[in-house]
N, C-alpha and C positions, 0 to 999 in steps of 0.2 A: 216897568212891567213889559216883559217881551211879548210881541204879538204872537199870534198863533202860527203863521207861516214861518216866521223866523225860528220858532222853537222845532217845527217839522224839518226845516234844513239843518238846524244844528244836530237833531236826531239822527238824520241820514248820515251825515259826515262823522258823528260820533260812533255810530255803530259800524259804519264803514271802515273808519280808521282802525276801531279795535278789531274787526275782522281781519284787516291786513296785517295788524301787529301780531294778532294770533297766528295767522297764515305763515308769516316770516318766522316767528318763534318755533312754530311746529316743524314746518318743512325746510327751513333754511333759506338764505338769501337768493339762492339760484332757482327757487321753486317756481318763479314767475316765467322763466324760460321754458321750463318744462311744461308748463300749462299751455304756452303758446304752441309748442311742438304738438302736444296731444290734439289740440283744436285743429291744427293744420293736417294732421293725418286723417282725423275724422272726416274732415271735408274732401280730401284727396280719395279716400276709400268709397266714400259715397259716389263720387264722380265715376270711378272705376267700374262700379257695380253697375251704375246707370248704362255706361257704354256696353258692358258685356250683355247685358239683358236685352238691350236694343239690337246688338248684333245677332244673338240667337234668334230673337222673334224675326228679325229681317231675313235670315236664312230660310226659316221655316215658311215664311211668306213667299218668298221667291220660290221655293221647291213646289209649293202648293200651285203657285201660278203657272209654273213650267208645266207639270203634268195635266193642268186644266186646260191650257189655251194652246200647247204644241202637240199635234198628232204625231204618233211614231211613224218614221219612214217606212214604206212598204217592202223594200228589199234589203238595203245594206246591212243594217243592224241585225235583223233576222237571219240573214245568211251567215254573219259572222258568228251569231250564237249557235247556229247549227253546226258550223265547222268546229268550234270549240266543243260542242258535244261530242263529235266524232272522235276528236283527238283524246277525248278522256277514256275512249274505249281501250282496255288492256291490250298490250301488243303480244301476239301469239309467237313464241319462239320455238322453232323446230329444233330438238335437242340432237338430232341425227347429224353426224359430222363426217364420218368417214365410211358409213355403211357397216362397221364393225362394232358391235356391242362391246367387244373386249377393249377397244381403244377409246370409244366415245365417253365411257364413264369416267375413266381417270382425267381425260382431256377436258371434259365439263368441269372437274373440280378444280383443275388447274386455272380454267378461265375464271371461275367464281373466285378463288383465293387472289388471282391477280388483280381483278377488279376491286375487291374489298381492300387490298393493301396498297394499291397504287393510285386509285381514283376516288373510291367511296370516301376515304377518310377526310378529303379536302373538299370534296364536291358537296357533301351534307353541311359543310359550313355555309355555302353559298345559297342552296336551294333544296327543299325537300322533294321536288318533283323528280320522279324516277324515270320519266320517258327518256331523258338523255342517257341515262345509264343502260336502259333496255335497247337504245338505239346503238350505243357503243358494243354491246353485247352481240347483237344481230350481226353488225359489221364485221367483227372478229369472227364470228362463226362462218359468214359467207366467205371470208378470205381463207379459212382453213377448209372449207368445202372445196373451194377450187384448188388449193395446194393438195389436197388429197387426191382430188380426181385426176390432177396432172401426174403426180407421183405413181399412180396406178398404171399409167401409160407408158412407163419409162423402163427400159430394160437396165436394171442396175448391175449386171453381171459385168459389162466391160468397165463401168467405173470402178468397182471394187477390185477387179482383178488385173487392171491395167492403168487406168488414169490415176487412182490413189496411189498406187506403188510408184509410178513414174514421178508424180509431183514430190513424193517423199525422197526419192533417190536424187531427183534433180536438185532439191533443196540441200541434200547432204553433199552433192558435188559442188555446189556453190560454196558451202562452208569449208570443205576441204581446200578448195582453190584460196579461199580467203587464209586459211591457216598457212598455206604454203608461201604465201606472199609475206608474211610476218618474218622480222629478223629471227637469228638464232636466239635461243633462251638466254645466252650470255649478254645479248645486246639489248633484251626486252626491258623495258622500263614498267614494272607491274602497276604502276599509278595509272597509265594512261594504255595499257594494253587492251583494255575493253573498248575504249573508242577507236583505236586504230583497227581492231578486229571487225568492228561494226562497219567502219569506213570501207575497209577492204572487202567485206562481205557484200554490200550494196554495189560496189564497184564491179565485182564479179557477177552481180545479178544483171547489171546493164549488159555486160558482154554476152551472157547467156540468153536474156530475153530480147535485147536490142531494143524494143519499142516500150518496154515496161520497166519501171523501177519503182520499188513500193517504200523507198527510205523515207519519203515526206510522211506517208500514212503510219508508218511503224515508229517514227521518232517524234512526230509533232502531235499533241493532243488536239489542238485546234484543227489541223487538217484531217485528222482521224475522224473527229466528229462530222465535218463537212463530208468526208467520203461516205460515212455511214448514213447521213441524212440524204444524200443523193440516192444511194443505194436503196434505202428503205422507201423513198417516194417512188422510185422505179417499181419495186415490188408491189407497192400498193396499186399503182397503175395497172399492173397485170392481175391482181387478185381481187380488187374491189370492183362492184358494179359502178357504172359510169356516174350514177347519180351521187353516189357517196364520195367518189374521187373528186369530183368537181366541187364539192363543198370544201372550201378552203380551209374553214375552221376545223372541220373534222379531219381532214387530210394532214394538215399541221400537227394537230393534237396526236395523232396516231403515229406520225413520222417520229416525233419527239420521244413518245413513249417507247417505241420499238429501238430507235437509235441509241438513245441514252439510258433508257431504263432496262433494257433487255440485251441488246447486242453488246455494248460497250462492257457492262460489267461481266458478261460471259467471256468476252475475248481477254479481258484483264486477268481473269482467272485461269482460262485455257493456256495463256502464255506465261504465266508465273512459274520460274524455274521450281521453286520450293514445291508448288502444287503437282508439277511433272513427276519430281522425284517422289513424292509420297504416292503417286498414282503407279509409279513403276513398281515400288516396293509392294502396293497393294495387289497388283496384277500378278506377281509372282511370289505371293505370300505362302503358297503350298511348298515351295522350294526351300529346304533348309539352308541356313547360312553355312557357307563353305569357309573353312578355317583357313585353307591356302589361299583362296581368293581374297580373303580380308587382309592377310599379311602381304598378298602382293600389291593390294591397292595402297596400302601404307607405305610401302617402299617405292612405288611409282608415282603418287602424288605429288604434285608442285605447289599445293596451297598449304602453306603454314596454319592457316585458321583451321582447316580440316584436322590436321594433326593435334593442335592445341585442343580442340574439341573433344577428341577421342581421348586424349591424355587426361583431361579434366574429368571425363566419365570413368576412366580406369581408377584415378585417384579416390573418387567417391566410392567405387566398389571395393577398392582396398581397405578404405577406412570401415566400411561395413563388415567385411569379413573379419577383419582384425577384432572388432568389437564383440563378435559371437563369442559365447562361452561354450565351448564344445569339448567333447572327450571321447576316446574309444576310435572306432574306424572313422568317424566322420572326421577328425582332426587331419587325417591323410588326405582326404578329399578336399578340404579347405586349404591345406597347404598346396596341394596341386594347383587349385584355382589361383591362389595367391602368386606361386611361381609363374604361371601362364600370364597374369596380368602384369607382373614385373617385366617380363619379357616384352609385352606389347608396349609397355611404358618406355622401355629402353629403345625399342625401335623407333618410336614416336620423337624422342628426345634426340636420338641420333640424326634422324631425318631433319628435323626442325634446325638442327645446329648446321647441317650441311646447306640447307636452303638459305639460311640467314647469313652464313659466312660467304656465300658465292661459290663453295668448293664442289658444286655439284659436278660429278664424274659420270661420263657415259659409261654404263654397265659393259657394254661390248668392249670399249677400249680397255676398262678396268680389268676385264677377264682376259683379254689377250695379253696385257702387260704382265698378268698374275703368272702366266706361264704354264700352268699345270691344267690341261684341257683332256676332255674325254677323247679318245682315240675310236673313231668308227671305221670299221674296215671298208674297203672299196666295193666288196661285193654286197654289203648292207646298203652303201650309198647307192648303188645302181638299182636296188629294188624299192626304194622310197622316193615318193614323189617329190617331197620338199628338199630331202638331201640332194636328189638328182638334179633339181632346178639350179642350186648354187654351184655344183660341180660342173654343170652345163655353161653356167655363166663364165666360170674360171676357164674352162677349156676354150671357149670362144674368145676370151682375152688372150690366151696363150696361143691362139692360131691352130688349135688341134681339134676344132669342133668335128672335122671329118672323121676321125677316129671314133668319137663318142657316138655320132649320128649313126656311123655304119654299124657299130655294136648294138644299138638300139634297133636298126632297121632289120638287122639279122635276126634279131629276137622275134620282132613282129612277122618277119617272113617265115620263120621256123614254125611258129604255132598255127599261122594261117594255111601252111602247106600241110601241117600235120592233120589239120581239122578237116580239110577239103580231101586229102587222100583217104582218111577214115570214112568220109561220106561216100567215096568212090568204092570203097570195099563194101560198105553196106548195100550200095546199089547192086554191086556185082552178086553178093551173096542172096540179095532178094530176087535177082533175075531181073532187074528193071535195067533199062538201057541207059548207058552212060552219056552225059553230055559230050558232044565231039570236041568243043573247044576246051575242055577242062584242062588238059595237059598242056596244051599249046599257050594257054593263058598263064600257067604256072610256070612255064619256061620262060614266058615274056617278063613275067615278075623277076625271076632270078637274073635274067640277062640285064633288066633295068637296074638291079642292085649293082651289078658287076660294072656297067657302064658308069653309073653315077659316082662310084667310090674308087674303083680299081683299075680302069682302063686307062689308056694313055690320054684320052680326051677329059678325063676326070680333072676338075679344078675347083678346090685342091685335091689332091690325091692322098689316099690312106697309104702311109710309109710303112709297107711291110716288104718281105723277101719277094725278088723278082721271080724266083722260081716256083714259089707257091701261087703266086698270081698266074703264072704261065700255066701251070699244071690245071688250076681251077678254069681258066678260060677254055683249054682244051676238053676238059670234062664237060662243061656247059655245052659245048658245040657237038659232042658225041653222044652223051647219054642224057637220058631224061633227068631233070633235078629231083633231089630229094630234100626233104626238110633239113637234113644234117650236111648239106654240101658246102656251107660257109663255115663249119665249126672249126676247122683248122686255123683259118685266117682270124677268125673271131677270138680263139684262144690267144693267138700272138698279139693281137690288137689288145686284148685285156692285160696280158703281161707287160706290154709296152707302157699302158697307162699306169700300171701298179708300180713299176720299178724304175721308169724314168725319172730322173730328179725334176724334170720341167712340170710333170703333170701331178699325180697323187701326192708324192712327198712335198712338193712345193704348194699343193692346195692346202695342206694341213698346217702350213705356216702362214696362210694367207687370211686377211679380214674377212673374206668370205666364209672360210671355215668357221670362224667364230660366230658370224651372223647365222650360219646353219645351225650351229648348236643351240644359239638363242631360240630360233624356230622350232627346234626339236624339244625346247624346255630342258635342256641339258647344261644349262649355265646358271651358276648361283653367284650372287654377290659375295666376295670373299668374307666380308665382314660378317655376314650372317650365315655362312655355310654351315650346315649341320645343326642349325638352331631351329629350323622351321619346317621341320619334316612333316609333311601332311599325313603320313601313315601313323606316326607316334608309335608307341608301345602298346602292345597287346595287354590286355587285363589278365591278371593271372590269380592263381588260387592263394598265394601268400601275400599278406597285406603290403609288406615292405618291398617285395619284388627285387630283392638286393642280392639274390644268389647269382653267381656268374661262374659256373664251372667251365674250364676249358675242354676241348675235345680230348686232349692228352689225359686229363684227370678222369674223363668219363670212360676212355678206353682202358684205364688202368683198373678202374673199380667195377665196370658194368659189364665188359665184354667177357662173359663166361658162358660156355656152352650150354651149362645146366640151367641158365635162366631163361625164363619164358615170358613173352610180353604179348598182351592182347590189348587192344583199344578199339574203341568206337565212338561215334558222335552221338551223344545222348540227347542234346537239346540245341535249339538255335534260337537266338534273340537278337533284337536290334537295339543297339546303343547309341547315344549321342554325346560325343564329347567335342567341347570347343566349337559346338554348332556343326559339327560334322557327323553324319548319320553313317553307320556301317553295321554289318552283321558280325555276330560274335557266335562261334562255334564251341560248345562245351564237349570236351573229349573226356570220356571216362576211360581210365588206364587201370589194367590189372597186371601186376607183376609177381610171379612166383619165384621165391628165393630158393637157396641151396637147401635150407633146413625145411623146406616143405611149407614155410609161412607163405602169406600172400598178402601184398601190399596194395592199397587200391586209393586213387586220388583222381581230382579232376583239374584239368588244365584248360584254359580259354584261348582260342586262336582266331585270329581273323583271315580272310582270304589271302590277304597280302602276305601273311606269314606262310601260309602254304605255298604260294608262288614263290617267295624267297627261298624257302626250304627246297622246292623243285629245282629252282635254277642251280643251287649248291650241288645238289646231289647229281644232277645230270651233267654238270661240269667235270665232277669228280670221276663218275662213272658213265663213260659215253654210251656203254652198251644199254644203259636204262632208258636211253632217250625213245627207243623204239618200242619199249615195253610200258613204262609209266607215262600215262597221258593225264594232265590235270585239266579240270573242266574249265572252259574258256570264261574271260570276263565278260560283263555285260554292262553297258551304261545306262540303257533306260530300262525303268522297273526293275532294278536290281535289288528293291526292298520288297518285292512282291511275295506274298506268302508262299504261293504255288512255286515261284521260282526258288525261294530259299528252300523249300522242301527237296525239290529236284537237286539243287546243288549240294544239299546235305546227303542224299543218296550217293551222288557222284563222288563226293569227298570220301564217304565211308567204304566205297569200293576202292578208292585210291589207297586208303589206310590199309585195308585187308589185303591188298595185293603187295603192298610194301612189307607187311609183317608175315607175308607167307614164308613158311620154313624153307622152301625151295629158294626164295629169293635170299633168304639170309645165308643159305649154304652157298650160292653162288657169288655173293658179295658181302663177305664176312666184316669187311672194314666199313661197312655201311651202318653197322649197328650203333656205334657212337653218335652218329648224326641223327638217328631215329630217337636215341635216349635223350639227346640234347633238345629236340623238338618236342618231345612228349612231357619232358620234365615239368614239374609244378612250379614254374618260375616264369618270369618275362623272358619272352623269346628275343635272343641277341641277333638281329638280323645280320647275316654274313655278307650279303651283298651290299654294295654301296649305292647311293641313290642314282648315280650315273648308269651303272649296270642295270638296275631295275627299268630305267626308263629306255634304255636301248632295248632291253627284251620286250618291253611294253610296246614300243614303236615299230621294231623291226622284225621281230620273230614271227609274229601274227601274219605280217605280210609276206614273210619269206615262205611260211607254210602254207599258205592259202594261194599263192601264185608263184609262178616261176618268172622272176623278173618282170618286164613290162607287159609280158605277153597275156596275163590274164584279162586285161582290158580289151584285148583283141578276141580272146576265146569267148567272151560273154556277149559279144556284139552279134546280132543276128544278121550277118554278112553272108552272103552266098559267094562262091567262087567267081561266078560272073561278074558281080558287082565290084568285089575288090579288085580283081585282075584287070578288067576293063579301065578301072580308073587309073591303075598303074600305067597301062598302055597309053591311055589318053594323056596323062600328065608327064610321060617320059620325056618329052622335049623341053619341058620346062623346068627341069630338076635344078639346073644351074642357077636359077635366080635365087633360090634359098636353099641351102644344103639340107637335104634330109626333109624339106618341109612337105613337099608334094608326095613322096613316097609314103611318108607317115599318114598324111590325109587319106591317101588311098587304102592303106592297109588298116589303119585305125578308125576309118571311116569318120574322120573330123571334118566338119563343114569347112569349106574354104574360107579364108578371110574375106571380109567386106572390101569391095574397092575403095581405095582412099577417096574420101569425099573432098570437095573442093574447100569446104569448111572445116576448121579443126574440130575433131569430135569432142574435145574438152570444152568447146564453146557452143554447144547446143544441148538441147535436152536429151535425158538418157535414152527415151524411147525412140529417138531419131536413129539409133545405132542398132535397133533390133532387126534382124534379118527375117523376115517373114516367110523365106523360103526354106529355113532351117528346120524348124519343127513346130507344129501346131500344138504342142503341148504347153498349156498355159502356165502351170506351176513351174516348169523348167524355165520358161523365159522369165517369169517373175522372180525365181530364185537366183538366176544368174544375174538379173538387173540389180538385185539387191546386193548380192555378194560382190559384184563388181565395184560396187560404190562403198559399201561398208568397209570392205577388206582391201579396197584399192588394189584388185587383181590385175588391173591393166598394167601395173608396174612389174608384174611377173613376166617370164617369158612366155611366149605363145605355146609351147609344149606343155607347160603346167597348167595353163590356163584351159586348154583343150582338154586335158586330162580330168582336170576338176569338173568340166562339163560333162564328159562321159561317166564319170563316177556318179555325179547327181542324176543323170538320166537313167543310168542303171538302178540306182536307189528307188527312184519315184516308179519305174516301171516294174521293179521286183515287188515293191511294196503295194502298188495299186492297180498295176497292169493297165489296161486300156480303158479303165472306168474312172480314171482321175479327173478328166474333164467334167464327167457327171457328177462326181463327187463335189467338185467346186461349185458347180450350177446349184446342186441340191443344198449345200451349205448357205451359198448366198441366198437362196429362197426361204432358207430358215431363218437367216438374220433379218429379212425384211417380212417375215410373216406376221399376220395380225397379233399373235400371241406375243412374239417378241417385241414388236413396235409398243404394244400396250405395256409390257414390262418396262421398256425405256421410259415411257412416259410416267409410270409409276415411281420409278427411281428418281426421275426429276422432280417430281412432287413431292416425294418423302424428302429429298436433299434439301429443296428450298423452303418446304413447309412441313417440317417434322411435327406430327400430331396436329396438322392443320394451322400451325402458328408459323408466321414468317420467320425464318431462322436469322439470328443477329450475324452481322458481319463479324467473322473471327478476326482476333487481333493479330497483327503481325508477330510471327513466332520469333523467339530470341535467336540470335545469330548462332550461338553454340548449338542449338537444336537443328537449324537449318543446315549447318556444317556436318552434323552426324548423319542427318539425313542423306546428305550427298554422299557420304562414305558407304552408308547402307545400301543405297541405290547402286552405286558403282559395284560393291561386292556381290549384290544379288544379280546384276547383269553379267558379271564375270563368272558368277558360280554356275549359272544354268547352261553355259556353253558346253556341248557334249564334247567328250574326249575324241570322237570320230572326226569332229570338225578341225580339231587341231591337228589330227594327223593327216588331213587332207590338205589344210592350206597353211599350218604352221601355227606354234603357240605364240610366238611374239606378234605375228601378223593378226591372229585372233585377239589378242590382248589389245593392241593399237586400234582395230576397227572398232571393238566394243567401247572403247574410252573415247574415240572419236565420236561416235553417236551420242554418248553421254555428254560430252562438251558441247555438242550442238544444241542440247536443250538448257544450257546455263545462261543464256543470253536472252532477255525478255524481247528486244527488238527483232531478233531473228525468229523468235517463236511466234510473234505476231505476224511476221511475214508468211510463216508455214500456215498458220491458222486462216489467213486471208486467201492463200493459194487453194487451200482446200475448200473454202467457202465459194470461190469463184468457179473451181471445177464442179462442184455440186450444182450451182446455179446454171451453168453451161449445160449440164447433163439434164437438168429439170427442165429448161426452156430451150431446147435446141432450134426451135423455129425463130427465135429472136436473136439479134446480133450482139449477144453479150460479149464475145472476145474483143470486137471493135470498141464496144462501150467501155471496157476495162482499159483498153489502150489509151482512151480519151481522158478517163478518170485519173490515171497514173501519169499522164503526160506532164503533169505539174512539176515534176521532179526536175531540179537543175541538172542533175547528172545525165539525164537523157539529152538535154540540149548539148552539154560538152560532149558526150559521145557521138552525137550526130555531126558536131563541128569536127571532131577527131576524125571520123570516117571521111567527111567531104575533103579535109587537108590531106589524107593518105591518098585519096583517089586523085587529086590534083597533081600529087607529086609523081604518081605513075603515068 
């Protein structure tokens, strides 16, 4: 029998074992490990809770002890708290910037947009405190207030009328010198032509500026950013209060925003050639596209990419036109458009083939070898500035310049003498006292001409009959000189120049004659001859326009006495064909037949048709020249409604005089020409393109002036002024034949003395003679024309004549108020209203509808090439015909294309932007030494060091 303790022990182990077995059966063999893990977690969690509870109670206790036992310091913390409270007060910003509400309102919007899009978007990720933003705004406004105050104190007229134009002209001179240094087209490698031009450009800049070269700034992004940082830091020093400037964080922050966030993107855009081309098109958007200029650009371009882009656009347009489903009259319009596009396509393909094959031929050489050239009579050459220039060059090369200068000088003498003798007669008629020296000075002038060209001392001497010279000398000594005193010898000199094989006949066979025709726009490339007539056919009443009756047919069928014809211009309209705008006159014609019936029709003619018809009939019937007067051409505002109405009345009067029965009786053979002109068909121009151009260039000049003398007549010269100059210069005539006598008679300012430095190696403004004229527009216009059209290459006679023509044009247009008009225009450009408009345009461009504009993607190459062609066409199309008449068509084209080419290289454009910026800052802050600063900033260029060593080497050799 088991004892009771033993039973209890057995019961414990039994029940315990049973519990373990049941536990293992229920939870598996690994349940013991889970149990141990749970126990450890329980113990660890209890320990962590105890530590956290103790930490919290300890911190509360320490805090109570600190407030209880440590009294607050009496000064430090309270003072800090007071200053913090003061900083929390809102900053008051004065919104006045320039003193003009017109400008301040849009300028405040620009500041707000700039802060929002360039600062706030990242600042709010760092802090919500707006005090920093308010400080930035206040600093910007302080700088703008200083800038505005300074700009009001500056006289901007000299900058806009002189400095700005001089910078542009000097930049163009540097570019022209760089172009001249490049090898001929045949030797150019188109892959590296841009790099060669840029290098040559900055080499020329060093020679021009001597101490400045901007090549590093314009070609290296790193150096450009450094230059802009230095410049912005200097501007901040001038514009910011000292406290803000000495805050380095603020200064560096504003410097980076200005340099890299504003100036650098702006300069990138302004120097982008594609942007400039678009701007050019936008600037002259009101001018209609000139078809003739467009074709000239296609034939003159040396960029195959431009031609390919135009050709692709033409192909797209052809596909569109061919896909149209049309009928009736529309099909004729579409056919004409297709034919025009096919011609443009052919021109592009031919030009591309020439460029790619390397068989590019100079148009002048091609025309000279082709053989058939327009013949311009000698009397026409002598009355035309451009033609006379080339003939003068030829005569100088032939050693016969004395004969030509004698002829010109006598023309000037005759008109001056006539003018002064007429004045003497008026004085005598009015009972006024005549100047005592008048006849004496006139005789001195005649003797001066004789001594210069005809006396035994003349060198060289005009080769004419000795008997004639002897008789003239005796007449000058005995009698008072008359305007016609030299006429006999002048006629002999003219006949000699006309008939001597060494002079005019040889001139017609020389390259100078071909170049003269090119300048007169009377040369056409043979492969295109007759295909691109800018005038085109007149629109006519019949859709086909295929009726082509000869004059013989008309004379057999229409010339009957019983027929009566009446016509008048019933309407005037403006048409646009191939982008060329012209006026069209609707002529209503009534014809009474033999049987009493009456026919009526309308025909449509252009002014060029009237001009061609007038030339034809005046050649056939010379007696009509003095009776029939065709209204003259007009270049500017020739589409104005008032002008068209006036021309309509004049042409109507011309028609009525032409159809007058007395006129028909006097010229019965004129009837077929009139019927041909008024017939309901396309008018077939009887005059060739060359003849029309000759009439356009020469006859207006011939009718408006007698030879060169018109320039003399219109000058406000008194006899004392003109003749005193003759007598003063008489002893120096041998230095340059005819120059001084022409200066005295033509009142042409004397040449500047030759400077020690080559004028081509200095700024353009350095060559302005302040004693010549104080007329600002004349100085500016001559300065620009000299560089754009390279007039210095012309002989001095032409250059002075151009100056006289421009001077007369300006004075005739504006009189003595021209300076006042320019000052008023500059004041208008800088007025608060205009400045506010500039700020608004800037705001709307960068933040359209208040949203920051996205950076536009770079345009496709073909679009950029077409933009180039459009920009060149626009520039060439706005050139007035008067300018071509003065300096020559070829010179005009070359000058315009040179200006265009100058803007097609981004590094050179950057240079121009920086030159404008530097000139602006020098004008804005004249009291500071900005010129010396720019010399230091640009002295980092290695070209300056090389040029300095070169100058030192050349000086040592001397």
